[in-house]
PDB file with SEQRES, HELIX, SHEET and CRYST1 records, atoms N, CA, C and O in Angstrom:
SEQRES   1 A   74  UNK UNK UNK UNK UNK UNK UNK UNK UNK UNK UNK UNK UNK          
SEQRES   2 A   74  UNK UNK UNK UNK UNK UNK UNK UNK UNK UNK UNK UNK UNK          
SEQRES   3 A   74  UNK UNK UNK UNK UNK UNK UNK UNK UNK UNK UNK UNK UNK          
SEQRES   4 A   74  UNK UNK UNK UNK UNK UNK UNK UNK UNK UNK UNK UNK UNK          
SEQRES   5 A   74  UNK UNK UNK UNK UNK UNK UNK UNK UNK UNK UNK UNK UNK          
SEQRES   6 A   74  UNK UNK UNK UNK UNK UNK UNK UNK UNK                          
HELIX    1 AA1 UNK A    2  UNK A    2  1                                   1    
HELIX    2 AA2 UNK A    3  UNK A    7  3                                   5    
HELIX    3 AA3 UNK A   19  UNK A   23  5                                   5    
HELIX    4 AA4 UNK A   27  UNK A   38  1                                  12    
HELIX    5 AA5 UNK A   45  UNK A   73  1                                  29    
CRYST1    1.000    1.000    1.000  90.00  90.00  90.00 P 1           1          
ATOM      1  N   UNK A   1    -184.625 -43.937-203.210  1.00  0.00           N  
ATOM      2  CA  UNK A   1    -185.289 -45.221-203.340  1.00  0.00           C  
ATOM      3  C   UNK A   1    -184.790 -46.215-202.298  1.00  0.00           C  
ATOM      4  O   UNK A   1    -185.441 -47.232-202.056  1.00  0.00           O  
ATOM      5  N   UNK A   2    -183.657 -45.940-201.683  1.00  0.00           N  
ATOM      6  CA  UNK A   2    -183.137 -46.850-200.683  1.00  0.00           C  
ATOM      7  C   UNK A   2    -184.105 -46.968-199.508  1.00  0.00           C  
ATOM      8  O   UNK A   2    -184.382 -48.071-199.038  1.00  0.00           O  
ATOM      9  N   UNK A   3    -184.620 -45.830-199.032  1.00  0.00           N  
ATOM     10  CA  UNK A   3    -185.518 -45.854-197.890  1.00  0.00           C  
ATOM     11  C   UNK A   3    -186.811 -46.573-198.188  1.00  0.00           C  
ATOM     12  O   UNK A   3    -187.257 -47.395-197.388  1.00  0.00           O  
ATOM     13  N   UNK A   4    -187.424 -46.282-199.324  1.00  0.00           N  
ATOM     14  CA  UNK A   4    -188.700 -46.895-199.657  1.00  0.00           C  
ATOM     15  C   UNK A   4    -188.534 -48.327-200.135  1.00  0.00           C  
ATOM     16  O   UNK A   4    -189.298 -49.206-199.735  1.00  0.00           O  
ATOM     17  N   UNK A   5    -187.549 -48.571-200.983  1.00  0.00           N  
ATOM     18  CA  UNK A   5    -187.403 -49.878-201.607  1.00  0.00           C  
ATOM     19  C   UNK A   5    -186.887 -50.970-200.694  1.00  0.00           C  
ATOM     20  O   UNK A   5    -187.298 -52.124-200.811  1.00  0.00           O  
ATOM     21  N   UNK A   6    -185.996 -50.621-199.793  1.00  0.00           N  
ATOM     22  CA  UNK A   6    -185.361 -51.665-198.983  1.00  0.00           C  
ATOM     23  C   UNK A   6    -185.720 -51.535-197.503  1.00  0.00           C  
ATOM     24  O   UNK A   6    -186.157 -52.503-196.881  1.00  0.00           O  
ATOM     25  N   UNK A   7    -185.537 -50.355-196.945  1.00  0.00           N  
ATOM     26  CA  UNK A   7    -185.709 -50.197-195.502  1.00  0.00           C  
ATOM     27  C   UNK A   7    -187.163 -50.225-195.050  1.00  0.00           C  
ATOM     28  O   UNK A   7    -187.454 -50.661-193.936  1.00  0.00           O  
ATOM     29  N   UNK A   8    -188.091 -49.759-195.913  1.00  0.00           N  
ATOM     30  CA  UNK A   8    -189.492 -49.678-195.492  1.00  0.00           C  
ATOM     31  C   UNK A   8    -190.392 -50.675-196.196  1.00  0.00           C  
ATOM     32  O   UNK A   8    -191.611 -50.582-196.056  1.00  0.00           O  
ATOM     33  N   UNK A   9    -189.868 -51.594-196.920  1.00  0.00           N  
ATOM     34  CA  UNK A   9    -190.687 -52.527-197.663  1.00  0.00           C  
ATOM     35  C   UNK A   9    -191.422 -53.457-196.698  1.00  0.00           C  
ATOM     36  O   UNK A   9    -190.779 -54.228-195.986  1.00  0.00           O  
ATOM     37  N   UNK A  10    -192.757 -53.402-196.659  1.00  0.00           N  
ATOM     38  CA  UNK A  10    -193.490 -54.232-195.692  1.00  0.00           C  
ATOM     39  C   UNK A  10    -193.471 -55.723-196.009  1.00  0.00           C  
ATOM     40  O   UNK A  10    -193.921 -56.528-195.193  1.00  0.00           O  
ATOM     41  N   UNK A  11    -192.958 -56.110-197.183  1.00  0.00           N  
ATOM     42  CA  UNK A  11    -192.924 -57.536-197.521  1.00  0.00           C  
ATOM     43  C   UNK A  11    -191.702 -58.232-196.918  1.00  0.00           C  
ATOM     44  O   UNK A  11    -191.666 -59.461-196.856  1.00  0.00           O  
ATOM     45  N   UNK A  12    -190.696 -57.462-196.469  1.00  0.00           N  
ATOM     46  CA  UNK A  12    -189.513 -58.064-195.864  1.00  0.00           C  
ATOM     47  C   UNK A  12    -189.640 -58.034-194.354  1.00  0.00           C  
ATOM     48  O   UNK A  12    -190.077 -57.032-193.787  1.00  0.00           O  
ATOM     49  N   UNK A  13    -189.271 -59.093-193.712  1.00  0.00           N  
ATOM     50  CA  UNK A  13    -189.314 -59.158-192.258  1.00  0.00           C  
ATOM     51  C   UNK A  13    -190.742 -59.117-191.730  1.00  0.00           C  
ATOM     52  O   UNK A  13    -191.655 -59.684-192.330  1.00  0.00           O  
ATOM     53  N   UNK A  14    -190.921 -58.441-190.604  1.00  0.00           N  
ATOM     54  CA  UNK A  14    -192.259 -58.369-189.999  1.00  0.00           C  
ATOM     55  C   UNK A  14    -193.037 -57.140-190.442  1.00  0.00           C  
ATOM     56  O   UNK A  14    -194.130 -56.891-189.935  1.00  0.00           O  
ATOM     57  N   UNK A  15    -192.499 -56.371-191.372  1.00  0.00           N  
ATOM     58  CA  UNK A  15    -193.182 -55.184-191.882  1.00  0.00           C  
ATOM     59  C   UNK A  15    -192.858 -53.912-191.143  1.00  0.00           C  
ATOM     60  O   UNK A  15    -193.273 -52.829-191.555  1.00  0.00           O  
ATOM     61  N   UNK A  16    -192.111 -54.028-190.041  1.00  0.00           N  
ATOM     62  CA  UNK A  16    -191.711 -52.845-189.281  1.00  0.00           C  
ATOM     63  C   UNK A  16    -190.400 -52.321-189.857  1.00  0.00           C  
ATOM     64  O   UNK A  16    -189.435 -53.076-189.974  1.00  0.00           O  
ATOM     65  N   UNK A  17    -190.350 -51.023-190.221  1.00  0.00           N  
ATOM     66  CA  UNK A  17    -189.127 -50.488-190.784  1.00  0.00           C  
ATOM     67  C   UNK A  17    -187.992 -50.446-189.759  1.00  0.00           C  
ATOM     68  O   UNK A  17    -188.228 -50.326-188.557  1.00  0.00           O  
ATOM     69  N   UNK A  18    -186.773 -50.547-190.250  1.00  0.00           N  
ATOM     70  CA  UNK A  18    -185.612 -50.511-189.387  1.00  0.00           C  
ATOM     71  C   UNK A  18    -185.362 -49.119-188.823  1.00  0.00           C  
ATOM     72  O   UNK A  18    -186.008 -48.152-189.229  1.00  0.00           O  
ATOM     73  N   UNK A  19    -184.430 -49.020-187.894  1.00  0.00           N  
ATOM     74  CA  UNK A  19    -184.139 -47.751-187.237  1.00  0.00           C  
ATOM     75  C   UNK A  19    -183.636 -46.675-188.180  1.00  0.00           C  
ATOM     76  O   UNK A  19    -183.923 -45.495-187.977  1.00  0.00           O  
ATOM     77  N   UNK A  20    -182.889 -47.059-189.211  1.00  0.00           N  
ATOM     78  CA  UNK A  20    -182.353 -46.096-190.148  1.00  0.00           C  
ATOM     79  C   UNK A  20    -183.434 -45.487-191.028  1.00  0.00           C  
ATOM     80  O   UNK A  20    -183.263 -44.377-191.531  1.00  0.00           O  
ATOM     81  N   UNK A  21    -184.526 -46.183-191.219  1.00  0.00           N  
ATOM     82  CA  UNK A  21    -185.621 -45.693-192.064  1.00  0.00           C  
ATOM     83  C   UNK A  21    -186.273 -44.441-191.478  1.00  0.00           C  
ATOM     84  O   UNK A  21    -186.860 -43.654-192.220  1.00  0.00           O  
ATOM     85  N   UNK A  22    -186.180 -44.247-190.182  1.00  0.00           N  
ATOM     86  CA  UNK A  22    -186.829 -43.110-189.534  1.00  0.00           C  
ATOM     87  C   UNK A  22    -186.238 -41.779-189.934  1.00  0.00           C  
ATOM     88  O   UNK A  22    -186.906 -40.754-189.794  1.00  0.00           O  
ATOM     89  N   UNK A  23    -185.003 -41.750-190.429  1.00  0.00           N  
ATOM     90  CA  UNK A  23    -184.368 -40.475-190.781  1.00  0.00           C  
ATOM     91  C   UNK A  23    -184.612 -40.074-192.223  1.00  0.00           C  
ATOM     92  O   UNK A  23    -184.254 -38.961-192.608  1.00  0.00           O  
ATOM     93  N   UNK A  24    -185.204 -40.930-193.029  1.00  0.00           N  
ATOM     94  CA  UNK A  24    -185.472 -40.594-194.430  1.00  0.00           C  
ATOM     95  C   UNK A  24    -186.755 -39.785-194.540  1.00  0.00           C  
ATOM     96  O   UNK A  24    -187.697 -40.019-193.783  1.00  0.00           O  
ATOM     97  N   UNK A  25    -186.808 -38.837-195.467  1.00  0.00           N  
ATOM     98  CA  UNK A  25    -188.014 -38.006-195.603  1.00  0.00           C  
ATOM     99  C   UNK A  25    -189.244 -38.771-196.043  1.00  0.00           C  
ATOM    100  O   UNK A  25    -190.362 -38.308-195.815  1.00  0.00           O  
ATOM    101  N   UNK A  26    -189.079 -39.908-196.658  1.00  0.00           N  
ATOM    102  CA  UNK A  26    -190.244 -40.650-197.141  1.00  0.00           C  
ATOM    103  C   UNK A  26    -190.820 -41.618-196.114  1.00  0.00           C  
ATOM    104  O   UNK A  26    -191.768 -42.340-196.423  1.00  0.00           O  
ATOM    105  N   UNK A  27    -190.277 -41.651-194.911  1.00  0.00           N  
ATOM    106  CA  UNK A  27    -190.762 -42.595-193.907  1.00  0.00           C  
ATOM    107  C   UNK A  27    -192.216 -42.324-193.528  1.00  0.00           C  
ATOM    108  O   UNK A  27    -193.051 -43.227-193.568  1.00  0.00           O  
ATOM    109  N   UNK A  28    -192.512 -41.085-193.162  1.00  0.00           N  
ATOM    110  CA  UNK A  28    -193.860 -40.758-192.719  1.00  0.00           C  
ATOM    111  C   UNK A  28    -194.894 -40.971-193.803  1.00  0.00           C  
ATOM    112  O   UNK A  28    -195.965 -41.527-193.557  1.00  0.00           O  
ATOM    113  N   UNK A  29    -194.565 -40.523-195.009  1.00  0.00           N  
ATOM    114  CA  UNK A  29    -195.508 -40.676-196.124  1.00  0.00           C  
ATOM    115  C   UNK A  29    -195.716 -42.156-196.454  1.00  0.00           C  
ATOM    116  O   UNK A  29    -196.835 -42.572-196.756  1.00  0.00           O  
ATOM    117  N   UNK A  30    -194.670 -42.930-196.400  1.00  0.00           N  
ATOM    118  CA  UNK A  30    -194.804 -44.372-196.660  1.00  0.00           C  
ATOM    119  C   UNK A  30    -195.683 -45.074-195.642  1.00  0.00           C  
ATOM    120  O   UNK A  30    -196.474 -45.950-195.993  1.00  0.00           O  
ATOM    121  N   UNK A  31    -195.543 -44.688-194.377  1.00  0.00           N  
ATOM    122  CA  UNK A  31    -196.380 -45.278-193.324  1.00  0.00           C  
ATOM    123  C   UNK A  31    -197.839 -44.870-193.498  1.00  0.00           C  
ATOM    124  O   UNK A  31    -198.743 -45.671-193.259  1.00  0.00           O  
ATOM    125  N   UNK A  32    -198.070 -43.619-193.914  1.00  0.00           N  
ATOM    126  CA  UNK A  32    -199.443 -43.161-194.146  1.00  0.00           C  
ATOM    127  C   UNK A  32    -200.079 -43.953-195.280  1.00  0.00           C  
ATOM    128  O   UNK A  32    -201.245 -44.338-195.190  1.00  0.00           O  
ATOM    129  N   UNK A  33    -199.328 -44.197-196.338  1.00  0.00           N  
ATOM    130  CA  UNK A  33    -199.848 -44.956-197.477  1.00  0.00           C  
ATOM    131  C   UNK A  33    -200.155 -46.403-197.069  1.00  0.00           C  
ATOM    132  O   UNK A  33    -201.206 -46.936-197.425  1.00  0.00           O  
ATOM    133  N   UNK A  34    -199.259 -47.026-196.339  1.00  0.00           N  
ATOM    134  CA  UNK A  34    -199.464 -48.412-195.906  1.00  0.00           C  
ATOM    135  C   UNK A  34    -200.668 -48.482-194.957  1.00  0.00           C  
ATOM    136  O   UNK A  34    -201.473 -49.409-195.046  1.00  0.00           O  
ATOM    137  N   UNK A  35    -200.792 -47.509-194.055  1.00  0.00           N  
ATOM    138  CA  UNK A  35    -201.929 -47.501-193.144  1.00  0.00           C  
ATOM    139  C   UNK A  35    -203.222 -47.302-193.889  1.00  0.00           C  
ATOM    140  O   UNK A  35    -204.224 -47.946-193.580  1.00  0.00           O  
ATOM    141  N   UNK A  36    -203.215 -46.418-194.872  1.00  0.00           N  
ATOM    142  CA  UNK A  36    -204.424 -46.187-195.658  1.00  0.00           C  
ATOM    143  C   UNK A  36    -204.826 -47.389-196.499  1.00  0.00           C  
ATOM    144  O   UNK A  36    -206.007 -47.600-196.771  1.00  0.00           O  
ATOM    145  N   UNK A  37    -203.845 -48.166-196.905  1.00  0.00           N  
ATOM    146  CA  UNK A  37    -204.142 -49.310-197.766  1.00  0.00           C  
ATOM    147  C   UNK A  37    -204.600 -50.537-196.975  1.00  0.00           C  
ATOM    148  O   UNK A  37    -205.430 -51.305-197.461  1.00  0.00           O  
ATOM    149  N   UNK A  38    -204.081 -50.729-195.785  1.00  0.00           N  
ATOM    150  CA  UNK A  38    -204.317 -51.995-195.097  1.00  0.00           C  
ATOM    151  C   UNK A  38    -205.044 -51.895-193.758  1.00  0.00           C  
ATOM    152  O   UNK A  38    -205.304 -52.924-193.134  1.00  0.00           O  
ATOM    153  N   UNK A  39    -205.375 -50.701-193.300  1.00  0.00           N  
ATOM    154  CA  UNK A  39    -206.050 -50.560-191.998  1.00  0.00           C  
ATOM    155  C   UNK A  39    -207.519 -50.228-192.195  1.00  0.00           C  
ATOM    156  O   UNK A  39    -207.908 -49.663-193.217  1.00  0.00           O  
ATOM    157  N   UNK A  40    -208.323 -50.580-191.219  1.00  0.00           N  
ATOM    158  CA  UNK A  40    -209.749 -50.273-191.273  1.00  0.00           C  
ATOM    159  C   UNK A  40    -210.006 -48.785-191.037  1.00  0.00           C  
ATOM    160  O   UNK A  40    -210.922 -48.215-191.629  1.00  0.00           O  
ATOM    161  N   UNK A  41    -209.213 -48.159-190.185  1.00  0.00           N  
ATOM    162  CA  UNK A  41    -209.346 -46.733-189.885  1.00  0.00           C  
ATOM    163  C   UNK A  41    -207.977 -46.067-189.970  1.00  0.00           C  
ATOM    164  O   UNK A  41    -206.954 -46.743-190.076  1.00  0.00           O  
ATOM    165  N   UNK A  42    -207.966 -44.753-189.925  1.00  0.00           N  
ATOM    166  CA  UNK A  42    -206.692 -44.028-190.017  1.00  0.00           C  
ATOM    167  C   UNK A  42    -206.075 -43.904-188.636  1.00  0.00           C  
ATOM    168  O   UNK A  42    -206.687 -43.340-187.730  1.00  0.00           O  
ATOM    169  N   UNK A  43    -204.875 -44.425-188.471  1.00  0.00           N  
ATOM    170  CA  UNK A  43    -204.192 -44.357-187.178  1.00  0.00           C  
ATOM    171  C   UNK A  43    -202.758 -43.876-187.303  1.00  0.00           C  
ATOM    172  O   UNK A  43    -201.974 -44.021-186.365  1.00  0.00           O  
ATOM    173  N   UNK A  44    -202.406 -43.311-188.439  1.00  0.00           N  
ATOM    174  CA  UNK A  44    -201.012 -42.888-188.672  1.00  0.00           C  
ATOM    175  C   UNK A  44    -200.862 -41.385-188.484  1.00  0.00           C  
ATOM    176  O   UNK A  44    -200.212 -40.729-189.298  1.00  0.00           O  
ATOM    177  N   UNK A  45    -201.447 -40.827-187.434  1.00  0.00           N  
ATOM    178  CA  UNK A  45    -201.358 -39.386-187.196  1.00  0.00           C  
ATOM    179  C   UNK A  45    -199.933 -38.915-186.942  1.00  0.00           C  
ATOM    180  O   UNK A  45    -199.547 -37.886-187.497  1.00  0.00           O  
ATOM    181  N   UNK A  46    -199.121 -39.608-186.131  1.00  0.00           N  
ATOM    182  CA  UNK A  46    -197.734 -39.134-185.939  1.00  0.00           C  
ATOM    183  C   UNK A  46    -196.932 -39.137-187.243  1.00  0.00           C  
ATOM    184  O   UNK A  46    -196.129 -38.234-187.479  1.00  0.00           O  
ATOM    185  N   UNK A  47    -197.143 -40.137-188.081  1.00  0.00           N  
ATOM    186  CA  UNK A  47    -196.438 -40.204-189.346  1.00  0.00           C  
ATOM    187  C   UNK A  47    -196.913 -39.104-190.298  1.00  0.00           C  
ATOM    188  O   UNK A  47    -196.116 -38.577-191.074  1.00  0.00           O  
ATOM    189  N   UNK A  48    -198.188 -38.757-190.249  1.00  0.00           N  
ATOM    190  CA  UNK A  48    -198.702 -37.659-191.064  1.00  0.00           C  
ATOM    191  C   UNK A  48    -198.077 -36.346-190.638  1.00  0.00           C  
ATOM    192  O   UNK A  48    -197.700 -35.533-191.482  1.00  0.00           O  
ATOM    193  N   UNK A  49    -197.965 -36.132-189.341  1.00  0.00           N  
ATOM    194  CA  UNK A  49    -197.315 -34.909-188.828  1.00  0.00           C  
ATOM    195  C   UNK A  49    -195.856 -34.896-189.241  1.00  0.00           C  
ATOM    196  O   UNK A  49    -195.340 -33.853-189.642  1.00  0.00           O  
ATOM    197  N   UNK A  50    -195.180 -36.037-189.153  1.00  0.00           N  
ATOM    198  CA  UNK A  50    -193.783 -36.107-189.576  1.00  0.00           C  
ATOM    199  C   UNK A  50    -193.649 -35.771-191.059  1.00  0.00           C  
ATOM    200  O   UNK A  50    -192.704 -35.084-191.448  1.00  0.00           O  
ATOM    201  N   UNK A  51    -194.564 -36.235-191.883  1.00  0.00           N  
ATOM    202  CA  UNK A  51    -194.539 -35.929-193.315  1.00  0.00           C  
ATOM    203  C   UNK A  51    -194.717 -34.433-193.547  1.00  0.00           C  
ATOM    204  O   UNK A  51    -194.033 -33.848-194.387  1.00  0.00           O  
ATOM    205  N   UNK A  52    -195.626 -33.820-192.813  1.00  0.00           N  
ATOM    206  CA  UNK A  52    -195.851 -32.387-192.981  1.00  0.00           C  
ATOM    207  C   UNK A  52    -194.663 -31.567-192.492  1.00  0.00           C  
ATOM    208  O   UNK A  52    -194.350 -30.522-193.062  1.00  0.00           O  
ATOM    209  N   UNK A  53    -194.004 -32.040-191.440  1.00  0.00           N  
ATOM    210  CA  UNK A  53    -192.790 -31.356-190.966  1.00  0.00           C  
ATOM    211  C   UNK A  53    -191.699 -31.442-192.016  1.00  0.00           C  
ATOM    212  O   UNK A  53    -191.041 -30.440-192.296  1.00  0.00           O  
ATOM    213  N   UNK A  54    -191.489 -32.620-192.610  1.00  0.00           N  
ATOM    214  CA  UNK A  54    -190.502 -32.744-193.675  1.00  0.00           C  
ATOM    215  C   UNK A  54    -190.851 -31.851-194.850  1.00  0.00           C  
ATOM    216  O   UNK A  54    -189.963 -31.231-195.435  1.00  0.00           O  
ATOM    217  N   UNK A  55    -192.127 -31.774-195.207  1.00  0.00           N  
ATOM    218  CA  UNK A  55    -192.569 -30.909-196.294  1.00  0.00           C  
ATOM    219  C   UNK A  55    -192.235 -29.454-195.990  1.00  0.00           C  
ATOM    220  O   UNK A  55    -191.741 -28.738-196.861  1.00  0.00           O  
ATOM    221  N   UNK A  56    -192.497 -29.012-194.769  1.00  0.00           N  
ATOM    222  CA  UNK A  56    -192.192 -27.628-194.381  1.00  0.00           C  
ATOM    223  C   UNK A  56    -190.694 -27.356-194.397  1.00  0.00           C  
ATOM    224  O   UNK A  56    -190.260 -26.308-194.874  1.00  0.00           O  
ATOM    225  N   UNK A  57    -189.903 -28.285-193.884  1.00  0.00           N  
ATOM    226  CA  UNK A  57    -188.444 -28.104-193.866  1.00  0.00           C  
ATOM    227  C   UNK A  57    -187.901 -28.021-195.282  1.00  0.00           C  
ATOM    228  O   UNK A  57    -187.082 -27.153-195.584  1.00  0.00           O  
ATOM    229  N   UNK A  58    -188.346 -28.908-196.141  1.00  0.00           N  
ATOM    230  CA  UNK A  58    -187.856 -28.884-197.520  1.00  0.00           C  
ATOM    231  C   UNK A  58    -188.339 -27.643-198.275  1.00  0.00           C  
ATOM    232  O   UNK A  58    -187.606 -27.119-199.114  1.00  0.00           O  
ATOM    233  N   UNK A  59    -189.549 -27.164-197.997  1.00  0.00           N  
ATOM    234  CA  UNK A  59    -190.044 -25.946-198.646  1.00  0.00           C  
ATOM    235  C   UNK A  59    -189.244 -24.724-198.188  1.00  0.00           C  
ATOM    236  O   UNK A  59    -188.919 -23.857-199.000  1.00  0.00           O  
ATOM    237  N   UNK A  60    -188.928 -24.653-196.901  1.00  0.00           N  
ATOM    238  CA  UNK A  60    -188.119 -23.543-196.397  1.00  0.00           C  
ATOM    239  C   UNK A  60    -186.717 -23.588-196.988  1.00  0.00           C  
ATOM    240  O   UNK A  60    -186.178 -22.556-197.387  1.00  0.00           O  
ATOM    241  N   UNK A  61    -186.121 -24.775-197.047  1.00  0.00           N  
ATOM    242  CA  UNK A  61    -184.772 -24.899-197.628  1.00  0.00           C  
ATOM    243  C   UNK A  61    -184.777 -24.524-199.111  1.00  0.00           C  
ATOM    244  O   UNK A  61    -183.850 -23.871-199.590  1.00  0.00           O  
ATOM    245  N   UNK A  62    -185.816 -24.933-199.832  1.00  0.00           N  
ATOM    246  CA  UNK A  62    -185.914 -24.584-201.251  1.00  0.00           C  
ATOM    247  C   UNK A  62    -186.075 -23.079-201.427  1.00  0.00           C  
ATOM    248  O   UNK A  62    -185.442 -22.489-202.303  1.00  0.00           O  
ATOM    249  N   UNK A  63    -186.902 -22.462-200.619  1.00  0.00           N  
ATOM    250  CA  UNK A  63    -187.070 -21.017-200.686  1.00  0.00           C  
ATOM    251  C   UNK A  63    -185.786 -20.279-200.385  1.00  0.00           C  
ATOM    252  O   UNK A  63    -185.468 -19.294-201.051  1.00  0.00           O  
ATOM    253  N   UNK A  64    -185.051 -20.733-199.401  1.00  0.00           N  
ATOM    254  CA  UNK A  64    -183.765 -20.114-199.053  1.00  0.00           C  
ATOM    255  C   UNK A  64    -182.775 -20.215-200.204  1.00  0.00           C  
ATOM    256  O   UNK A  64    -182.121 -19.235-200.560  1.00  0.00           O  
ATOM    257  N   UNK A  65    -182.669 -21.401-200.782  1.00  0.00           N  
ATOM    258  CA  UNK A  65    -181.733 -21.597-201.892  1.00  0.00           C  
ATOM    259  C   UNK A  65    -182.136 -20.770-203.107  1.00  0.00           C  
ATOM    260  O   UNK A  65    -181.277 -20.169-203.753  1.00  0.00           O  
ATOM    261  N   UNK A  66    -183.427 -20.727-203.429  1.00  0.00           N  
ATOM    262  CA  UNK A  66    -183.883 -19.941-204.569  1.00  0.00           C  
ATOM    263  C   UNK A  66    -183.661 -18.448-204.344  1.00  0.00           C  
ATOM    264  O   UNK A  66    -183.227 -17.743-205.255  1.00  0.00           O  
ATOM    265  N   UNK A  67    -183.951 -17.965-203.148  1.00  0.00           N  
ATOM    266  CA  UNK A  67    -183.727 -16.550-202.867  1.00  0.00           C  
ATOM    267  C   UNK A  67    -182.256 -16.193-202.980  1.00  0.00           C  
ATOM    268  O   UNK A  67    -181.904 -15.147-203.525  1.00  0.00           O  
ATOM    269  N   UNK A  68    -181.411 -17.051-202.472  1.00  0.00           N  
ATOM    270  CA  UNK A  68    -179.987 -16.804-202.542  1.00  0.00           C  
ATOM    271  C   UNK A  68    -179.473 -16.841-203.983  1.00  0.00           C  
ATOM    272  O   UNK A  68    -178.629 -16.032-204.369  1.00  0.00           O  
ATOM    273  N   UNK A  69    -179.986 -17.781-204.769  1.00  0.00           N  
ATOM    274  CA  UNK A  69    -179.560 -17.901-206.159  1.00  0.00           C  
ATOM    275  C   UNK A  69    -180.054 -16.723-206.997  1.00  0.00           C  
ATOM    276  O   UNK A  69    -179.330 -16.224-207.858  1.00  0.00           O  
ATOM    277  N   UNK A  70    -181.287 -16.278-206.746  1.00  0.00           N  
ATOM    278  CA  UNK A  70    -181.815 -15.145-207.502  1.00  0.00           C  
ATOM    279  C   UNK A  70    -181.164 -13.836-207.086  1.00  0.00           C  
ATOM    280  O   UNK A  70    -181.014 -12.936-207.913  1.00  0.00           O  
ATOM    281  N   UNK A  71    -180.783 -13.714-205.852  1.00  0.00           N  
ATOM    282  CA  UNK A  71    -180.079 -12.512-205.389  1.00  0.00           C  
ATOM    283  C   UNK A  71    -178.705 -12.443-206.012  1.00  0.00           C  
ATOM    284  O   UNK A  71    -178.246 -11.360-206.373  1.00  0.00           O  
ATOM    285  N   UNK A  72    -178.033 -13.585-206.147  1.00  0.00           N  
ATOM    286  CA  UNK A  72    -176.697 -13.617-206.740  1.00  0.00           C  
ATOM    287  C   UNK A  72    -176.757 -13.378-208.247  1.00  0.00           C  
ATOM    288  O   UNK A  72    -175.792 -12.872-208.819  1.00  0.00           O  
ATOM    289  N   UNK A  73    -177.869 -13.731-208.908  1.00  0.00           N  
ATOM    290  CA  UNK A  73    -177.987 -13.563-210.343  1.00  0.00           C  
ATOM    291  C   UNK A  73    -178.243 -12.106-210.738  1.00  0.00           C  
ATOM    292  O   UNK A  73    -177.920 -11.707-211.857  1.00  0.00           O  
ATOM    293  N   UNK A  74    -178.816 -11.315-209.842  1.00  0.00           N  
ATOM    294  CA  UNK A  74    -179.122  -9.927-210.210  1.00  0.00           C  
ATOM    295  C   UNK A  74    -178.055  -8.957-209.808  1.00  0.00           C  
ATOM    296  O   UNK A  74    -178.184  -7.759-210.057  1.00  0.00           O  
TER     297      UNK A  74                                                      
END                                                                             
């Protein structure tokens, strides 16, 4: 919640997230949501790609951990 609640909150400052917000997994998805809510057209393609990359990385990490845990259990 730190990334979404404080670092990326568009109501604080000029609405541009700080440099530290870029490393959180919710940055891309948050920008896509804000763009979808307040823009006339969709222009958050880099943030959408970043969100999909984070999704793939987390899915691979989850699969690795589950495979390792299930191998150790049997």
